[in-house]
C-alpha positions, 0 to 999 in steps of 0.5 A, a space after each residue: 500500499 502506497 501512503 502519500 502526504 498529500 497536502 501541507 499548510 503552515 501558520 505564522 503567529 502575528 507578531 515577531 520579536 527581533 534578536 534586538 528587541 529580545 536582546 534589550 529586554 534582556 539587558 535591561 533585566 540584566 541590570 536590575 537583577 545585578 542592581 537588586 542583588 549587589 550587596 550579594 553579589 560582592 558578598 559572593 552568594 549570588 552570581 552576577 548575570 551576563 549581557 547577551 547580544 544579538 551577535 552572540 545570539 546568532 553565531 550561537 544558533 543562526 536564529 535572527 528572530 522568532 514569531 510568537 502568538 503574545 509579545 507584551 511582557 516577554 521583553 518587559 524587565 519586570 515580567 519576562 513572561 509573555 502575557 496570556 489573556 484567558 480564554 473562556 471554555 466556550 470559546 477556541 483555545 489558542 492553540 486550536 486556534 493555530 492548528 486550525 489555520 494551517 490544517 485548513 491549508 494542508 486540506 486547501 492544498 490535498 483538495 480535501 474537505 471535512 468530510 474526507 478526513 477521518 482522523 487527526 493527530 495533534 502531534 507537538 511538545 506541548 499542549 495547553 491543558 492534558 484534557 479535552 485533547 486540543 485534535 478533539 476540538 480541532 475535530 468539532 471545529 473543523 466539523 470532521 467525523 472519526 476519532 482524534 487525539 494528542 501526542 507528544 513526543 518533543 521534537 520528533 513529535 510531527 515526524 512520528 505523528 505521520 508514522 501513526 497516521 500512515 500506520 492507522 492508514 495501513 492498518 484500515 482505522 483510518 483513510 485520510 489523516 491530518 497532523 498538526 504540529 501547534 507548536 506554542 513554546 513560548 511559554 515554556 522560554 525562560 526569558 530569564 536565561 541568557 543561554 536559551 531565551 532565544 532559541 524557541 518560537 511558534 508556529 504551527 503546521 499540518 499535512 494531509 496523510 492518504 493513500 496514493 490512490 486516493 490522492 489528487 493533490 498537486 504535489 505528493 510525496 510517497 512514504 518510501 520507508 519511516 524509523 523512529 528512535 528514542 533513547 533515554 536523557 536528561 539533557 533536555 528537559 521540562 518539569 511543567 506537569 500537574 504536580 508542581 502545585 504540590 510543591 510550593 517550595 519549587 512550583 516555581 524553578 526554573 527546571 519547570 521551565 526549558 532547560 538543556 545543556 547544549 554542548 552534551 545535547 550537540 555531542 550526544 544527539 548528532 551521532 545518533 541521528 547521522 547513524 540512523 539516516 544511514 541505516 535507513 538510507 542503506 535498507 531502503 537501497 538509496 545513496 546520498 546523492 539520490 537526494 535532492 532534499 534535506 529537510 532537516 530539525 531546525 534546532 540550531 544552524 550549526 548542528 543542521 550544518 554537520 548532519 548536512 555534510 555528514 550526510 552529503 559528505 560536501 557542503 549542501 548546495 542552494 536549498 539543497 538543505 533548506 534552513 528556516 530557524 534565521 526567521 522562525 528560531 527552532 519551531 519544535 517538532 515543526 522545523 523540518 515541515 517548515 522547511 518541507 512546506 516552503 521548499 518542496 515546489 520545485 521538486 519532480 516526479 522522482 525526486 527523493 528527500 528526506 524529512 529528519 527530526 530530532 530532540 528531547 527523549 532523546 527522540 528522532 524520527 526519519 521519512 524517506 519520501 519520493 515526488 509522484 
């Protein structure tokens, strides 16, 4: 049975934050903190905070800006978090709103209506609530039948979601699947942390997965192979959860937001991902020279460059391994799908590519696709 990705969609939030804006707000906070804690700093009881710069951010990550759903508060040295208005339960949630915008684009590209969709998977790093599932809310708003569920696999959620969608179609529990990644990451950013406050941005992506025989989209990509893998690590972690409120002493500690040990991640994840891709290409009987595109996870420019060079054995040519993180920052699982969405229109029948994600867990997922 041939399974294809028959359409894709992208929702871009209404507001953005440049590196200069981010640094200006952060450095105001640093000055304020160091003044307020001057005596403790001089006594050696508290470590003085260091200012940041746009040059540091771009050199460390390749990121120049990021989109966010809510900007107010995030750059205020007295607040340092996005201020998000509460919505009544009767209104569509923020994350469902993001998901719906991307989903409608993907459905249009795939020539599908709500009546065609019988499974919705919301696959992302965070959901704004435990239940009811965001996917079921999206199902209701679109008017789809069938079933829906949320799944969280951090930065590998989108590729794992596509694999689950393909398996559902093969198993007969669905005919046409929407896989949506509404990555609303900004509420989990520690805007007070110099090493991570610049990393993430908000976005939503969506793809339609179905049998090749039912697909009528202009650009359809057959799933040739799929391979997921996980191995446990604490080096990327967020301890936010429903038990936090039960410990008054630690409920606002920094580990309740995104934390990582970046150098360890770089050292450990890159060999894992390179091996995954090598093995999958070998199993499929495909060589790196046969690949037209590498749609890689968009976490860090240095990681992307390393993997692209490792797989190709040379520097990638223009748009061969497209970069979108300069504009979007790290959008968790949506990054590789943004790259796919923006850079697949010129691909021709027979052209092959990989969609690869990796991140917390550790987790990694790789798809080999072919334009049909």
